[in-house]
C-alpha positions as CSV (number, residue, x, y, z in Angstrom):
1,L,55.2,211.5,-115.7
2,I,52.8,212.3,-112.7
3,F,55.7,214.1,-110.8
4,V,56.7,216.0,-114.1
5,G,53.3,217.3,-114.5
6,Y,53.1,218.2,-110.7
7,F,56.3,220.1,-111.0
8,L,55.0,222.1,-114.0
9,F,51.6,222.6,-112.2
10,I,53.5,224.1,-109.2
11,T,55.8,226.2,-111.5
12,A,52.7,227.6,-113.2
13,A,50.8,228.2,-109.9
14,L,53.6,230.0,-108.1
15,G,54.4,232.2,-111.3
16,T,50.7,232.9,-111.8
17,I,49.1,233.8,-108.4
18,G,52.1,233.5,-106.0
19,L,52.8,231.6,-103.0
20,R,50.4,233.4,-100.6
21,K,47.3,232.5,-102.9
22,V,48.4,229.1,-103.5
23,L,48.3,228.6,-99.7
24,R,44.9,230.0,-99.4
25,V,43.6,227.7,-102.3
26,F,45.4,224.8,-100.6
27,L,43.7,225.5,-97.4
28,V,40.2,225.4,-99.2
29,G,40.9,222.2,-100.8
30,S,42.2,220.7,-97.6
31,T,39.0,221.9,-95.6
32,C,36.8,220.0,-98.4
33,Y,38.9,216.9,-98.2
34,L,38.6,216.7,-94.4
35,L,34.8,217.4,-94.5
36,V,34.3,214.6,-97.0
37,A,36.5,212.3,-94.6
38,W,34.2,213.1,-91.7
39,G,31.2,212.6,-93.7
40,A,32.1,209.1,-94.8
41,Y,33.3,208.3,-91.2
42,L,30.0,209.5,-89.6
43,L,27.5,208.8,-92.2
44,V,29.1,205.7,-94.1
45,P,31.1,203.9,-91.4
46,S,31.4,200.6,-93.6
47,F,33.4,202.9,-96.0
48,G,34.8,205.7,-93.8
49,R,36.2,203.6,-90.9
50,F,39.5,201.8,-90.8
51,Y,39.8,198.9,-88.5
52,E,43.4,198.1,-87.5
53,Y,44.3,194.8,-85.8
54,T,46.7,195.3,-82.8
55,D,46.7,191.6,-82.3
56,A,44.9,188.5,-83.6
57,T,41.6,189.6,-82.0
58,T,41.6,193.2,-81.1
59,T,41.1,196.3,-83.4
60,V,41.2,199.9,-83.1
61,T,38.9,202.2,-85.2
62,R,40.4,204.8,-87.1
63,M,39.2,207.4,-89.7
64,G,39.8,206.0,-93.1
65,G,37.7,205.7,-96.2
66,V,39.1,208.5,-98.4
67,A,42.6,207.4,-97.7
68,H,44.8,205.4,-95.2
69,P,44.5,207.0,-91.6
70,N,48.1,208.1,-91.7
71,A,47.5,210.0,-95.1
72,I,44.5,211.7,-93.7
73,A,46.3,212.6,-90.6
74,A,49.1,214.1,-92.7
75,E,46.8,216.2,-94.6
76,A,45.4,217.5,-91.5
77,S,48.7,218.2,-89.9
78,V,50.0,220.1,-93.0
79,A,46.8,222.0,-93.2
80,L,47.4,223.1,-89.4
81,L,50.8,224.4,-90.4
82,V,49.5,226.3,-93.2
83,C,46.7,227.7,-90.9
84,C,49.1,229.0,-88.4
85,A,51.4,230.6,-91.2
86,V,48.2,232.3,-92.8
87,I,47.1,233.6,-89.5
88,R,50.6,235.1,-88.9
89,D,50.5,236.6,-92.4
90,R,49.3,240.0,-91.0
91,R,50.8,243.4,-91.0
92,P,51.8,244.8,-87.5
93,G,48.8,246.3,-85.7
94,Q,46.3,244.6,-88.2
95,R,43.5,242.9,-86.1
96,M,41.5,240.0,-87.3
97,G,37.7,240.3,-87.7
98,R,35.2,238.6,-85.4
99,W,34.0,236.3,-88.1
100,A,37.5,235.5,-89.4
101,S,38.6,234.5,-86.0
102,V,35.3,232.2,-85.6
103,G,36.1,230.7,-89.2
104,W,39.7,230.1,-88.3
105,A,38.8,228.4,-84.8
106,L,36.3,226.2,-86.6
107,L,39.0,225.1,-89.1
108,I,41.5,224.4,-86.5
109,T,39.0,222.4,-84.5
110,L,38.1,220.3,-87.5
111,I,41.7,219.7,-88.0
112,L,42.4,218.8,-84.3
113,A,39.4,216.5,-84.3
114,T,40.7,214.7,-87.5
115,L,44.1,214.1,-85.9
116,Y,42.4,212.6,-82.9
117,A,40.1,210.3,-85.1
118,T,43.0,209.2,-87.3
119,M,45.3,208.2,-84.2
120,S,48.5,208.8,-86.2
121,R,51.2,209.5,-83.6
122,T,53.8,210.3,-86.4
123,A,51.6,213.0,-87.8
124,V,50.9,214.5,-84.4
125,L,54.5,214.6,-83.4
126,A,55.7,216.0,-86.7
127,A,52.9,218.7,-86.6
128,V,53.9,219.7,-83.0
129,A,57.6,219.9,-83.9
130,G,56.6,221.9,-87.0
131,L,54.4,224.3,-85.0
132,V,57.3,224.8,-82.5
133,M,59.7,225.7,-85.3
134,L,57.2,227.9,-87.0
135,M,56.3,229.8,-83.9
136,F,59.6,229.8,-82.2
137,D,60.4,233.5,-82.9
138,K,57.1,234.4,-81.1
139,L,58.2,232.4,-78.0
140,Y,60.0,235.2,-76.4
141,G,58.7,237.7,-73.8
142,R,55.2,237.6,-72.1
143,R,53.4,235.9,-74.9
144,G,55.9,233.0,-75.0
145,A,55.7,232.7,-71.2
146,L,52.0,232.6,-71.3
147,M,52.1,229.9,-74.0
148,L,54.6,227.8,-72.2
149,V,52.4,228.1,-68.9
150,G,49.4,227.1,-70.9
151,A,51.2,223.9,-72.4
152,V,52.5,222.9,-69.0
153,T,49.0,223.4,-67.5
154,L,47.2,221.4,-70.0
155,G,50.0,218.5,-69.6
156,A,49.6,218.5,-65.8
157,S,45.8,218.6,-66.0
158,G,45.9,215.7,-68.3
159,L,48.0,213.8,-66.1
160,F,45.8,214.5,-63.0
161,V,42.6,213.4,-64.7
162,T,44.4,210.2,-65.8
163,M,45.4,209.6,-62.1
164,L,41.9,210.2,-60.9
165,T,40.0,208.1,-63.6
166,T,42.2,204.9,-63.7
167,T,43.4,202.3,-61.3
168,E,46.4,201.7,-63.3
169,S,49.8,203.3,-62.6
170,V,50.7,206.6,-64.3
171,G,53.3,204.7,-66.4
172,D,50.9,202.2,-67.6
173,S,48.3,204.9,-68.4
174,A,50.9,206.9,-70.5
175,V,51.9,203.9,-72.5
176,A,48.2,203.1,-73.2
177,A,47.9,206.7,-74.3
178,V,50.4,206.7,-76.8
179,T,50.2,203.1,-78.2
180,K,47.3,201.3,-79.9
181,S,48.1,197.8,-78.2
182,D,49.1,199.0,-74.8
183,N,52.4,197.4,-75.3
184,V,55.7,199.3,-74.6
185,E,57.4,197.1,-77.2
186,E,55.4,199.1,-79.9
187,L,57.4,202.0,-78.9
188,T,60.8,200.6,-78.6
189,S,60.4,199.0,-82.1
190,L,58.8,202.0,-83.6
191,T,55.6,199.9,-84.4
192,G,57.7,197.2,-86.2
193,R,59.7,199.7,-88.3
194,T,63.1,198.5,-87.2
195,E,62.3,195.1,-88.8
196,I,60.9,196.8,-91.9
197,W,64.0,198.9,-92.3
198,A,66.3,195.8,-91.9
199,E,64.4,194.1,-94.7
200,A,64.4,197.1,-96.9
201,I,68.2,197.5,-96.6
202,S,68.7,193.9,-97.3
203,L,66.7,194.4,-100.5
204,I,68.6,197.5,-101.5
205,V,71.8,195.7,-101.2
206,Q,70.6,193.4,-104.1
207,R,70.0,196.1,-106.5
208,P,71.7,199.2,-105.4
209,L,72.2,201.1,-108.6
210,T,68.8,200.8,-110.2
211,G,66.4,200.1,-107.3
212,Y,62.9,198.3,-107.9
213,G,60.9,201.2,-109.3
214,L,58.7,203.9,-108.1
215,D,56.2,202.7,-105.3
216,S,57.5,199.1,-105.7
217,A,58.0,198.6,-101.9
218,A,54.4,197.4,-101.5
219,S,54.8,194.5,-104.1
220,V,58.5,193.6,-103.6
221,M,58.6,193.7,-99.8
222,S,56.8,191.4,-97.4
223,E,53.0,191.7,-96.9
224,K,53.4,193.1,-93.4
225,S,55.9,195.7,-94.5
226,V,53.7,197.5,-97.1
227,G,56.4,200.1,-97.6
228,T,59.9,201.1,-96.4
229,H,58.4,203.5,-93.8
230,N,61.4,205.9,-94.2
231,L,61.9,208.9,-96.6
232,F,65.4,208.2,-97.7
233,L,65.1,204.4,-97.7
234,N,62.0,204.7,-99.9
235,V,63.9,206.8,-102.5
236,V,67.0,204.4,-102.6
237,F,64.7,201.3,-102.7
238,S,62.7,202.9,-105.7
239,T,65.7,204.5,-107.7
240,G,69.0,203.4,-106.5
241,I,71.7,205.0,-104.5
242,I,72.7,207.6,-107.1
243,T,69.2,209.2,-106.6
244,G,69.5,208.8,-103.1
245,I,72.6,211.0,-103.2
246,F,70.5,213.8,-104.6
247,M,67.9,213.3,-102.1
248,L,70.5,213.6,-99.3
249,L,71.4,217.0,-100.9
250,L,67.8,218.1,-100.8
251,L,67.3,216.9,-97.4
252,G,70.4,219.0,-96.3
253,A,68.7,222.0,-97.8
254,T,65.4,221.4,-96.1
255,L,67.4,220.8,-92.7
256,Y,69.0,224.3,-93.4
257,L,65.6,226.0,-93.9
258,A,64.3,224.4,-90.8
259,F,66.7,226.0,-88.7
260,A,68.1,229.1,-90.7
261,S,65.1,230.4,-92.5
262,D,63.4,233.5,-91.6
263,N,60.3,232.3,-93.1
264,P,58.1,230.6,-90.5
265,L,56.3,228.5,-93.0
266,F,59.5,227.1,-94.5
267,R,60.7,226.2,-91.0
268,G,57.5,224.4,-90.2
269,I,57.1,222.5,-93.4
270,S,60.9,221.5,-93.3
271,T,60.7,220.4,-89.8
272,F,57.5,218.1,-90.5
273,V,59.3,216.6,-93.6
274,L,62.3,215.9,-91.5
275,I,60.4,214.3,-88.6
276,S,57.9,212.5,-90.6
277,G,60.4,211.2,-92.9
278,L,62.2,209.4,-90.3
279,V,59.2,206.7,-89.9
280,D,57.2,207.2,-93.1
281,D,57.8,207.6,-96.9
282,T,56.2,211.2,-96.6
283,L,57.1,212.9,-100.0
284,F,57.3,210.2,-102.9
285,A,54.2,208.1,-102.9
286,S,52.7,206.7,-106.1
287,F,50.8,210.1,-106.3
288,P,52.0,213.2,-104.8
289,C,50.5,214.1,-101.6
290,P,49.9,217.6,-100.0
291,I,53.2,217.7,-98.2
292,T,55.0,217.0,-101.5
293,F,53.2,219.9,-103.0
294,L,54.2,222.3,-100.1
295,W,57.7,220.9,-99.9
296,I,58.4,221.5,-103.7
297,S,56.8,225.0,-103.6
298,M,59.0,225.9,-100.6
299,L,62.1,224.8,-102.5
300,M,61.1,226.6,-105.4
301,S,60.2,229.8,-103.6
302,M,63.4,230.0,-101.7
303,S,64.7,233.6,-101.5
304,P,68.4,234.6,-100.9
305,P,69.1,235.1,-97.3
306,D,69.4,238.8,-97.4
307,R,65.9,239.2,-98.6
308,W,64.6,237.2,-95.5
309,R,66.9,239.2,-93.4
310,H,65.4,242.5,-94.5
311,S,61.8,241.5,-94.5
312,N,60.4,243.1,-91.4
313,T,56.6,242.6,-92.0
314,P,54.9,239.3,-91.3
315,S,53.2,239.4,-94.8
316,S,56.5,239.1,-96.6
317,A,57.2,235.8,-94.8
318,L,54.8,233.8,-97.0
319,G,56.3,235.2,-100.2
320,G,54.1,235.9,-103.5
């Protein structure tokens, strides 16, 4: 019933105010959410901080409180994609005002700080991939060359600073930068997800047609698993292989949009769903998350390819 109500709400919102205004309202809500998360993190650390054990005695501190750190990071990542899409949504020659530029810069800074505080590698990787697909049509010519040089310069600067400030080898420093436990096995096992997937598949085999019910993985699987940590496995685990087949069709449409759509936001959202869905449930939690909202909105707002092909202004890219 929750998802039925969500679907009806999205239908009404798109039909009433259109996708462009929906996205702006979404950004307002996301900004408020992130500000509350930061307020809890800074002012009420007993509530707003999540302490995750990397071994029996060592913990890392992540932003939490209002939700699990990965959920907060996913919210921030999706907000970043929408930010970039809305910023692109200007007519040729239209310049952004000074105060608007300051506002967007502050919002993007808030989002990036949130991604750093939540320490979610999946969200960061999916966001980067989504941004690349969202902006790839802008990566040609002088502007694209400058962006590429800037990215390489930032990477080289980070490597140089790491070499100057640590006595460890560059390889050890790189592992420490992308893991919480400083152990390369965390990467090779995808933070234990390979074992979780094996457990999920073994349970699916026992009830392939009906599954175990929506959001049942947390109670059916072992305590350390928490969930299936894969979008497709989560659907099959919850509702069975028949629904899984329909999910494959929707993922196929999502893959098509990621590479074939002329709509930059659709490319970014589709890529985020596909990358994040490899190692997280992403879409179908017990209560719909922001990426679920945007994914459904995207599928409902799909236009015929001919319309995309003949849309010459950036403002038409968001629809509505």
